[in-house]
C-alpha positions in Angstrom: 36.4 84.4 -45.6 36.4 85.2 -41.6 32.5 83.6 -41.0 33.8 80.3 -43.6 36.9 79.4 -40.9 34.5 80.3 -37.6 31.7 78.2 -39.1 34.3 75.1 -40.4 35.6 75.4 -36.9 32.7 74.7 -34.8 31.4 72.0 -37.5 34.6 70.3 -36.3 33.9 70.7 -32.6 30.8 69.4 -32.8 31.9 66.2 -35.3 35.1 65.9 -32.3 32.5 65.9 -29.6 30.2 63.4 -30.8 32.5 61.3 -31.8 33.9 61.4 -28.0 30.5 60.4 -26.6 30.4 57.5 -28.9 33.1 56.2 -28.0 33.0 57.0 -24.4 29.2 55.4 -24.6 30.6 52.1 -26.0 33.7 51.8 -23.6 30.9 52.5 -20.5 29.0 49.5 -22.2 31.6 47.1 -22.1 32.3 47.5 -19.0 29.0 47.3 -17.6 28.6 44.1 -19.3 31.7 43.0 -18.2 30.8 43.2 -14.6 27.3 42.6 -15.0 28.7 39.2 -16.7 29.5 37.2 -13.4 28.7 33.7 -13.1 26.3 32.8 -10.7 26.8 29.8 -8.3 26.6 26.8 -9.5 22.9 24.4 -8.7 25.4 21.9 -7.4 27.0 24.6 -5.3 27.6 22.6 -1.6 26.6 19.4 -2.7 30.6 18.9 -3.2 31.2 18.3 0.6 28.3 15.1 0.7 29.8 11.7 1.0 28.5 10.3 -1.7 28.2 13.5 -4.6 25.5 11.7 -7.0 23.3 11.1 -3.8 21.4 13.3 -1.2 21.4 12.1 1.9 18.1 11.4 2.1 18.9 9.0 -1.3 21.6 7.1 0.8 19.0 6.2 3.3 16.2 5.4 0.8 18.5 2.8 -0.9 19.5 1.2 2.8 16.0 1.2 3.8 14.9 -0.1 1.0 12.1 2.7 0.2 10.6 2.5 -3.2 11.5 6.4 -4.9 9.1 5.8 -7.3 10.7 3.3 -9.1 7.3 1.2 -9.8 5.0 3.7 -10.9 5.2 1.6 -14.4 3.0 -0.7 -12.6 0.7 1.0 -9.8 -0.1 3.8 -11.9 -1.3 1.1 -14.1 -3.4 -1.3 -12.4 -1.0 -3.1 -10.2 -1.2 -2.8 -6.7 1.8 -3.2 -4.3 1.7 -5.2 -1.3 3.2 -2.5 1.6 -0.8 -0.5 0.0 -3.0 -3.4 -0.1 -1.9 -4.8 3.6 -3.2 -1.0 4.6 -6.2 -1.7 3.2 -7.1 -4.3 4.1 -10.5 -3.8 5.9 -11.6 -2.1 2.7 -10.6 -4.5 -0.2 -11.8 -7.5 2.2 -8.5 -9.4 2.3 -8.8 -13.3 3.3 -5.9 -15.0 5.4 -4.5 -16.4 2.9 -4.2 -12.6 1.1 -3.3 -11.3 4.0 -0.2 -13.7 4.8 1.2 -14.3 1.3 0.7 -10.0 0.9 2.7 -9.9 4.0 5.7 -12.9 2.9 5.7 -11.0 -0.5 6.3 -7.4 1.8 8.9 -9.1 3.6 11.0 -10.6 1.0 10.8 -7.8 -1.4 12.4 -5.2 1.5 14.8 -8.1 2.1 16.1 -7.7 -1.8 15.5 -4.4 -1.8 17.5 -3.5 1.1 20.3 -6.0 0.0 20.4 -3.6 -3.6 20.2 -0.8 -2.7 22.9 -1.5 0.1 25.5 -2.7 -2.9 24.2 0.5 -5.0 25.4 2.9 -2.7 28.8 1.3 -2.5 28.8 1.7 -5.9 28.4 4.8 -6.3 31.3 5.5 -2.9 33.2 3.9 -5.3 32.8 5.4 -8.1 32.9 9.1 -6.3 35.8 8.0 -4.7 37.9 7.2 -7.8 37.3 10.4 -9.0 37.9 12.3 -5.9 41.3 10.2 -5.5 41.9 11.3 -9.1 42.5 7.0 -9.9 39.8 7.5 -11.8 40.7 5.6 -16.0 38.6 5.2 -19.0 38.4 1.7 -18.4 37.9 2.2 -14.4 35.3 4.6 -15.5 33.0 1.9 -17.5 33.4 -0.7 -15.0 32.1 1.3 -12.3 28.7 2.8 -14.3 28.2 -0.7 -15.7 28.2 -1.6 -12.5 25.7 1.5 -11.0 23.1 0.8 -13.7 22.9 -2.9 -13.9 22.7 -3.0 -9.7 19.6 -0.3 -10.5 18.1 -1.7 -13.3 18.0 -5.0 -10.7 16.6 -3.1 -8.0 13.6 -1.7 -10.4 12.4 -5.0 -11.9 12.3 -6.2 -8.1 9.9 -3.5 -7.5 8.1 -3.6 -10.2 8.2 -7.8 -10.1 6.4 -7.0 -6.2 3.6 -5.6 -8.2 3.0 -8.2 -10.7 3.6 -11.0 -7.5 0.7 -9.0 -5.5 -1.4 -8.6 -8.3 -1.9 -12.1 -8.8 -2.9 -12.5 -5.3 -6.1 -10.2 -5.8 -9.2 -10.8 -7.4 -10.4 -8.5 -10.4 -12.6 -7.0 -7.8 -9.9 -6.0 -5.0 -7.7 -4.3 -8.3 -9.8 -1.8 -9.2 -11.2 -1.2 -5.6 -7.8 -0.7 -5.1 -7.4 2.2 -7.8 -10.6 3.7 -5.8 -9.1 3.3 -3.2 -5.9 5.1 -3.7 -7.9 7.7 -5.8 -6.5 6.5 -9.7 -10.1 5.6 -10.8 -13.6 7.5 -10.0 -15.4 5.3 -7.1 -18.1 5.6 -4.5 -15.5 5.1 -1.2 -17.9 3.1 0.7 -15.2 2.1 3.3 -12.6 4.7 5.0 -8.8 4.1 3.6 -6.3 4.3 5.3 -4.3 6.8 6.3 -1.6 8.1 3.3 1.3 6.6 3.3 4.5 8.3 2.3 6.3 5.5 0.6 7.1 6.5 -2.4 7.0 4.0 -5.5 
């Protein structure tokens, strides 16, 4: 009888020890999980100091300077040259004097339009930013701001693309093909050295 009681006592101790261990592990796991679940910093961290939160300083300057910002890629990469690179490759493309003059006039007009539209877009983004910063934003105001920004973005992109369309009309089919070869878009024997690659983005 005494032996049976002793065995029961030992079994109870073992069970209690096991339960205590499981409870400790569970509690430790919850604590560890909570400690490792601290949120990582936002990739936006630091951008709250921008004068216009939606634009980096580089993007703002590119817009003000009328740079391409890759807005004309649909034209450039589908066989529609742009005036800037056409003029850079004038010798290799054997542009005539009339073609050079027309291309330069096109580029000058485009740059003036792109700078004007870029400046308007920067100010539209600034107005949206300020309406949030000053807590003056409303649902109706938000729609007006975003509609204005979208309209300017579309107009600016269309201007870049139209410029490529107009430039292509100034060139012969051979010059268009040669342009694509020199720019590295299609295979071809480069018999003339192209101008140094430009940092201009379409």
